[in-house]
C-alpha positions as a printed Julia matrix, in Angstrom:
100×3 Matrix{Float64}:
 118.6   -119.75   -99.31
 119.32  -122.67   -97.08
 116.9   -125.73   -96.41
 117.01  -127.94   -93.31
 115.73  -131.65   -94.24
 114.84  -133.91   -91.18
 113.42  -137.62   -91.47
 111.23  -139.14   -88.78
 109.91  -142.7    -88.2
 106.28  -142.47   -86.48
 103.59  -144.88   -85.38
 101.4   -144.85   -88.58
  98.39  -145.18   -86.08
  99.53  -141.71   -84.54
 100.16  -140.05   -87.58
  97.3   -137.3    -87.07
  98.92  -136.89   -83.75
 102.22  -136.18   -85.31
 100.81  -133.75   -87.73
  99.23  -131.95   -85.09
 102.73  -131.84   -83.21
 104.66  -130.91   -86.48
 102.01  -127.87   -86.41
 102.65  -126.63   -83.05
 106.67  -126.96   -83.88
 106.08  -124.85   -86.67
 104.15  -122.13   -84.88
 107.48  -121.88   -82.77
 109.95  -122.34   -85.93
 107.83  -119.63   -88.03
 108.9   -117.04   -85.36
 112.49  -117.43   -85.77
 114.75  -114.99   -87.63
 115.26  -115.66   -91.19
 112.04  -118.54   -91.69
 111.09  -118.43   -95.19
 108.71  -121.54   -95.38
 107.84  -125.12   -94.21
 106.92  -128.43   -95.57
 105.66  -131.14   -93.83
 105.49  -134.49   -95.9
 103.89  -137.95   -94.52
 103.72  -141.45   -95.59
 100.53  -142.67   -93.67
 101.09  -146.35   -94.93
 104.7   -147.0    -92.88
 104.72  -143.7    -90.45
 107.38  -141.73   -92.14
 107.46  -138.43   -92.48
 109.76  -135.4    -93.88
 110.22  -132.07   -92.81
 111.86  -129.23   -95.12
 112.2   -125.65   -93.59
 113.6   -122.93   -95.59
 115.92  -119.85   -94.24
 117.08  -116.8    -95.77
 120.76  -117.44   -95.38
 123.1   -119.96   -93.6
 123.66  -117.57   -90.49
 119.66  -118.01   -89.84
 119.65  -121.45   -90.54
 122.57  -122.26   -88.24
 120.93  -119.86   -85.36
 117.84  -122.11   -85.4
 119.6   -125.4    -84.94
 118.65  -125.57   -80.82
 115.14  -124.61   -81.17
 114.65  -126.36   -84.46
 115.92  -129.4    -82.76
 113.97  -129.29   -79.96
 110.81  -128.93   -81.94
 111.43  -131.93   -83.82
 112.19  -134.15   -80.86
 108.61  -133.17   -79.37
 106.67  -133.56   -82.6
 108.06  -136.8    -83.05
 107.19  -137.83   -79.46
 103.41  -136.75   -80.07
 103.62  -140.17   -82.53
 105.2   -142.28   -80.49
 108.36  -141.55   -83.07
 111.91  -140.5    -83.34
 114.01  -137.94   -85.37
 116.2   -140.5    -87.9
 118.19  -137.61   -89.39
 118.58  -133.92   -89.93
 120.66  -132.6    -92.72
 121.46  -129.05   -93.94
 122.02  -127.52   -97.26
 122.33  -124.77   -99.47
 119.45  -124.33  -102.01
 121.45  -124.29  -105.3
 117.75  -124.1   -107.53
 114.32  -123.25  -106.4
 111.53  -123.31  -108.82
 107.91  -122.24  -108.71
 105.16  -122.26  -110.9
 104.35  -119.19  -113.07
 100.92  -117.28  -112.2
  98.76  -117.03  -115.15
């Protein structure tokens, strides 16, 4: 599995607009081949956000670069913000809680 981690600076007073923008972006990202899951993390105090998208393999992540870049930019603009960085990683370890 692979991951793309992106960071954002958003206007703190428009953070809810940004979250709605990320929701719209995720609707598009969710339809891409190889998409597995996503997280949107926000710091309401200073307007910072992080998105993490997980992909089935490196090929799927690479194929998603252009549509994901557009979606990131549109989501950031919704909160008068900007994309600060976007990096791609191979996931070396992925743990989840066990049910029960």
